[in-house]
C-alpha positions, 0 to 999 in steps of 0.5 A: 606766425611770420618769419619764424618769430618766437611768440611771447604769448603763453597758452594756458590750457583749461586742464591745468587750471582745473587741477587746482580747483579739483584739489580744493574740491577734494579737500572739501569732499574729505570732510563729508561722510558721503558722496554728493549725488548729482542728477543730470537731465538730458531732454534733447538730441544736441550732441554737444549736450551729450558730450557735456553730460558724458564729461560731467559723469566721467569727472564726477565719478573720478573725483568721488561724486555720484552721478545719474543721467536720466535721458527723457523726452522733452515733455517729461523733463518737468516731472523728472525735475520735480521727482529729483526735487523730492528725492532725498538721495539727490543733492544737486540737479543739472538740466542740459539746455536747451530743451524747448529753446524758448521761454519754457526753458526759463520756466524749467529753470525756476522749478529746480529746487533752489537747494539743489540748483547747481547751475545757479539759475533759480530766481534767488541766485540770479537776483543775488548775482545781479544785486551783488549779494553773496550770501543767502543769510544775514549771518553770511554762513550760506553762500549763494551759487553762481552760474557755472560758465561765468564762474569758470571764467572768473576762476580762470582770471583768478588763476591768471592773477588778473584779480589783484589780491592786495585789494579788498575782496569784491574790489579786486578787478578795480582798474581792469578793463574787460571786453566780453563778446557775448551778451546772452542771458545764460553766460554773457550778461551774467559774466559782465555783471559779475566782473563789474561787481568785482570792480572792473569796467566791462564792455559787453558786446553783441550784434545790437551794440555795446553796453558798459557795466561798472560800479560807477566812478571809483567803484563807489556803488555797491552793485553794477550799473549799465550804460548804453554806448551809443554808436560804439562797436567792437572796434571802439572798445577792444583796443581799450581792453586788458582782457578780451573774453569771447563766447560767440557760438557761430563758426563764422565769427573770428575775433579781429586780432588787429583790434587787440591791445598789445599784451591783452589776455584772451579767453574763449568760452565758445565751443567754436574757435573764436580766435585764430592762431594769429591771436598769439602775435598780440596776446600775452596769455591765451586760453583757447577753451574752458570746458574742463574748468566749467565741469569742475566748477559744477562739482564745486557748486554741488559741494557748496550746496551740501555744505550750505545744507550742513551750515543751515542744520548747524545754524538751526540747531544753535537757534533751537539750543538758544531758544531752549535756554531762554525758555528755561 
């Protein structure tokens, strides 16, 4: 920063955001009569995946969850998932991708039991997410599971009060313009869809160009639609955006800070530093990493799976009781 100027940018660390979410998780955990059990499956040699697995284990055990890590050859991942599906002592399963780094990984995502899928990657959850369906049942007792990293970004935006709680739930990003630099099928595209489903106008940027995700003018549509912005690039949409979220995995990419709208909120979910320190000269809020929030969201999803199971049991008991009454 030049000339000794004092930055007006607030740097918010993931650990501080995670604390509030952990308190919510602890409150839910206190109502259970046992520890939820998470199974981690590591079938690659990626150091980042091992770090993520270790952090998951540490956070889980420190906060009242059981965690088991199974390190297996990639050709044994499929049968390890199936064994976890059939193990009544396992409540949730996380697979540390990539395994094969091709369509085989998509197949593995689909064989995880939907009732144990803490990552929200099963077809039913992905369908619900894109269709803006937030529950698995008509009575709205069983909540759908969302992918961990996109949900972590949303929880950060809620913490930063980017979501307007005066507006109805589901419309609380109305009036916000957000730029997401990453359109991967695992994080970037789901994140753009979730933000648009909550009312934002979202510019989704990758090397092939720019797409715009919205629920139409005046957020009149139930779910988002996608429009190609022909000829657009980052320089066209970044200056229009109240929030810029980056997740480019390459160490060579640095967001061009001069494109930032004055006072923009900047969030980086990449393991690389997508923003240079000079981002603080234009941003009002900067979140440099989100990993610790992602792990807490993973535990929150595990808790929700256990809660969903209990809700299903209670619902079935009520239906059985009503059926018996009718029979009498």
